[in-house]
C-alpha positions in Angstrom: 102.6 76.7 96.3 102.0 73.1 97.5 98.5 71.9 98.4 96.6 68.7 98.6 95.9 67.0 95.3 92.2 67.9 95.4 92.9 71.5 96.1 96.0 72.1 94.0 94.4 73.5 90.9 92.1 75.8 92.8 94.9 77.1 95.0 97.0 77.8 92.0 94.3 79.9 90.4 93.6 81.7 93.7 97.2 82.5 94.3 97.3 84.1 90.9 94.2 86.1 91.7 95.8 87.4 94.9 99.0 88.3 93.2 97.5 90.1 90.2 94.3 91.5 91.7 95.8 94.1 94.0 97.3 96.5 91.5 100.9 97.3 92.3 101.6 100.2 89.9 101.2 103.5 91.6 102.8 106.8 90.9 105.1 108.0 93.6 103.7 110.7 95.9 105.6 113.9 95.7 108.2 114.0 98.5 107.1 116.4 101.2 109.5 118.4 103.4 109.6 117.5 107.1 108.9 121.1 107.7 105.2 120.5 107.0 102.4 121.4 109.3 101.5 119.5 112.5 99.0 116.7 111.8 96.4 115.2 114.3 94.8 111.8 113.7 93.1 109.2 115.9 95.1 106.0 116.4 94.0 103.1 118.6 91.0 105.2 119.8 93.3 108.0 121.1 94.8 111.2 119.6 98.1 111.0 117.8 100.0 114.2 117.1 102.6 114.1 114.2 104.8 117.2 114.3 105.3 117.3 110.6 105.0 115.2 107.4 107.4 112.3 108.0 110.3 111.8 105.6 112.2 108.9 107.3 109.5 106.3 108.0 110.4 102.8 109.2 108.0 99.9 109.0 107.9 96.4 110.4 106.3 93.4 108.7 105.2 92.9 105.1 101.5 93.9 105.2 102.3 97.1 107.1 105.1 97.9 104.6 102.8 97.3 101.7 100.4 99.9 102.9 103.1 102.5 102.5 103.9 101.1 99.0 100.2 101.2 98.0 100.2 104.9 98.8 103.4 105.5 96.8 105.3 106.4 99.9 108.5 104.4 99.5 110.5 107.6 98.9 109.5 108.7 102.4 110.9 105.5 104.0 114.3 105.0 105.6 113.7 101.2 105.4 111.7 98.2 106.6 112.2 95.1 108.7 110.5 91.8 108.3 110.8 88.3 109.7 112.4 85.0 108.8 109.8 82.9 107.0 108.2 85.7 104.9 109.7 84.5 101.6 106.3 83.8 100.1 105.1 87.3 101.0 108.0 88.9 99.1 107.8 86.6 96.2 104.0 87.1 95.7 103.9 90.8 96.6 102.3 93.2 94.0 104.9 95.6 95.4 107.9 93.3 94.8 109.8 96.0 93.0 109.3 98.4 95.9 110.6 95.8 98.3 113.7 95.3 96.1 114.4 99.0 95.8 113.6 100.1 99.4 116.3 99.5 102.1 115.8 96.3 104.0 116.9 96.6 107.6 116.9 92.8 108.2 114.7 90.5 110.3 115.2 92.0 113.7 113.0 94.8 114.9 115.1 95.8 117.8 116.0 99.0 119.6 119.5 99.0 118.1 118.2 98.5 114.5 115.6 101.3 114.9 118.0 103.8 116.5 120.6 103.2 113.8 118.0 103.9 111.1 117.2 107.3 112.8 113.5 107.3 111.8 111.0 110.1 112.4 108.0 107.8 112.1 107.7 104.1 113.1 104.7 102.0 111.9 104.3 98.7 113.6 101.7 96.9 115.8 101.3 94.9 118.9 102.7 91.5 118.1 103.7 93.0 114.7 106.9 94.4 116.2 105.7 96.2 119.4 106.4 94.0 122.5 107.2 94.7 126.1 109.6 91.8 126.1 111.9 93.5 123.6 111.5 97.0 125.0 110.2 98.2 121.6 106.9 99.9 122.5 105.2 103.1 121.3 106.4 104.8 124.4 110.0 103.9 123.7 109.7 105.1 120.1 108.7 108.5 121.5 111.9 108.7 123.6 114.1 108.6 120.4 112.2 111.5 118.9 110.0 109.5 116.5 106.3 109.2 116.2 104.9 105.7 116.8 101.9 104.6 114.6 100.1 101.4 115.7 98.5 99.0 113.3 94.8 99.3 114.0 94.0 95.6 113.6 96.4 95.0 116.5 95.2 97.8 118.8 94.9 96.6 122.3 91.5 96.6 124.0 91.4 98.9 127.1 92.8 97.3 130.2 93.9 94.1 128.4 96.4 92.7 126.0 93.6 91.3 123.8 93.8 93.0 120.4 91.1 94.4 118.1 88.9 97.4 118.6 86.9 97.5 115.4 86.1 95.4 112.4 89.2 94.4 110.4 88.4 96.1 107.1 87.4 99.3 109.0 90.9 99.1 110.6 92.5 98.9 107.1 90.4 101.8 105.8 91.3 103.9 108.9 95.0 103.2 108.6 95.0 104.1 104.9 93.1 107.3 105.6 95.4 108.2 108.5 98.5 107.6 106.4 97.1 109.8 103.7 96.6 112.6 106.2 100.0 112.1 107.9 102.0 112.0 104.6 99.8 114.6 102.9 98.5 112.3 100.2 94.7 112.3 101.1 93.5 112.0 97.5 95.4 108.8 96.9 94.2 107.4 100.2 90.6 108.2 99.4 90.9 106.5 96.0 92.5 103.4 97.5 89.8 103.1 100.1 87.1 103.5 97.5 88.6 100.9 95.3 88.8 98.5 98.2 85.2 99.0 99.2 84.1 98.5 95.6 86.0 95.2 95.3 84.7 93.9 98.6 81.1 94.8 97.6 81.4 93.1 94.3 82.9 89.9 95.9 80.3 89.7 98.6 77.3 90.5 96.4 76.5 86.9 95.6 77.2 85.5 99.1 74.6 82.9 100.2 72.2 83.3 103.1 73.7 83.0 106.6 72.3 79.5 107.1 74.0 78.2 103.9 77.5 79.7 104.4 80.5 77.4 104.6 82.1 77.0 108.0 85.7 78.1 107.6 88.7 77.5 109.8 91.8 79.7 109.5 94.9 77.5 110.2 98.1 79.3 110.7 100.1 76.6 112.5 100.1 74.2 115.5 102.9 74.0 118.0 101.2 72.1 119.6 97.9 73.9 119.8 96.3 75.4 116.6 96.9 79.1 116.0 93.9 80.7 114.3 91.9 84.0 113.9 89.2 85.4 116.2 86.7 87.9 115.2 89.1 90.9 115.4 91.7 89.5 113.0 91.6 90.2 109.3 90.7 86.6 108.3 87.4 86.9 110.1 86.0 89.6 107.9 87.8 88.2 104.8 85.9 85.0 105.3 82.6 86.8 106.1 82.7 89.1 103.1 83.6 86.1 100.9 80.5 84.4 102.0 81.7 82.0 104.7 81.6 81.9 108.5 84.7 81.9 110.6 84.3 79.0 113.1 85.9 81.2 115.7 84.0 84.4 115.1 82.9 84.2 118.8 86.4 84.8 120.1 86.9 88.5 121.1 90.5 88.6 120.1 92.8 88.8 117.1 95.2 86.0 116.2 95.1 83.5 119.0 95.5 79.8 120.1 92.6 77.4 120.5 92.3 73.7 121.2 92.1 70.9 118.7 88.8 69.9 120.3 87.3 73.3 119.7 88.5 73.3 116.1 87.1 69.9 115.4 83.8 70.3 117.1 83.0 73.2 114.8 83.3 70.8 111.8 84.9 73.2 109.3 83.9 72.6 105.7 86.8 74.6 104.3 90.3 75.3 105.8 92.3 78.4 104.9 96.0 77.6 105.3 98.5 80.4 105.9 101.4 80.0 103.4 104.8 81.3 104.8 106.8 79.3 102.2 109.7 78.8 104.6 111.2 75.4 105.6 110.0 71.9 104.9 108.0 71.7 108.1 106.1 75.0 107.4 105.0 74.4 103.8 101.3 74.3 103.0 101.5 70.6 102.2 103.2 69.9 105.6 100.4 71.7 107.3 97.7 69.8 105.4 99.5 66.6 106.3 99.5 67.7 110.0 95.7 68.3 109.8 95.1 64.9 108.2 97.2 63.2 110.9 95.4 64.9 113.7 92.8 62.4 114.9 90.2 65.0 115.8 90.6 66.9 112.6 90.7 63.9 110.3 86.9 63.4 110.6 86.0 67.0 109.7 84.3 67.8 106.4 87.1 70.0 105.2 89.8 67.3 105.8 87.7 64.4 104.5 86.9 66.3 101.3 90.2 68.0 100.8 88.8 71.5 100.9 92.1 73.4 101.5 93.0 76.8 100.1 96.1 78.7 100.9 97.1 82.4 100.9 100.4 84.1 101.8 100.6 85.6 105.3 100.5 89.2 103.9 97.1 88.5 102.3 95.6 87.5 105.6 96.9 90.1 108.0 95.7 93.7 107.7 97.1 94.8 104.3 96.2 96.2 100.9 95.9 92.5 99.7 92.8 91.9 101.8 90.2 92.9 99.1 91.8 90.7 96.5 91.9 87.8 99.0 88.2 88.2 99.6 87.6 88.1 95.8 89.7 84.9 95.5 88.1 83.2 98.5 84.6 84.0 97.3 85.4 82.4 94.0 86.7 79.3 95.7 83.6 79.0 97.9 81.3 79.4 95.0 83.2 76.8 93.1 82.6 74.4 96.0 78.9 75.1 96.0 78.8 77.5 99.0 
């Protein structure tokens, strides 16, 4: 992972923490017959009826797929899709072996790919696969006889395309609990949620008072406007539980674009960079160089002091990596005196 010279050592340590801290070894859940009983859960604030325990689940994106792996459900999967530019996710995943031994359906989450896989359950989210522009929507999934499950972090707010209906960690816990119910592994789900809550509590126990918390900017990319996280995206609560303050916690949305003026006027003291690990223009170092070259950002505390830390994409969207990311970011912030 490339970083600024000032941040390289810390980022290397943090990356190790994120990779090793999640715990990848799980015993496989016993395979359940699709003749199981009908299941009812709440998804995106509405009822979701699953006719039987799924046996041919299809997932889209790395964080979503890792939830299935964390529950030991790879044997219930017909495959997964991901996107170009997720090499760092796969290389750092605590479930790398599961990715290697579960069928990859490529990098296109399209109607053709989904239909050819013949799933009975499709787990994706708005802007994490579900899009009106491609015709792949929860309603369409139902027309092929499969049950659509929506990532809770990306649930749309009523009457709008803005995403996020609850705090990001609550979204993660709800999805793990729901998957435990749907796939008939409730004990494993409960144990995972408890372990996540315990790790988050331990990481946030020494957080400073609100008036002494570091101002933190999440920087995904800029093309040309910066893409960041509002209060409904996972980084907002990752930052808060680690003891910082997301400079865009007033935006009632998930991942979204802002202006350079808004990013700079908040004077971030620390910048979290999303590491995709794909292509020379998208490396962490390239993004740091972009921030240093941006006239408005060049004068911010984070850029002047070289306070950059990076995490893989899958550690910053809703996923089982979130608690370990909080632990790692909290350690970084304490090391910087925050």
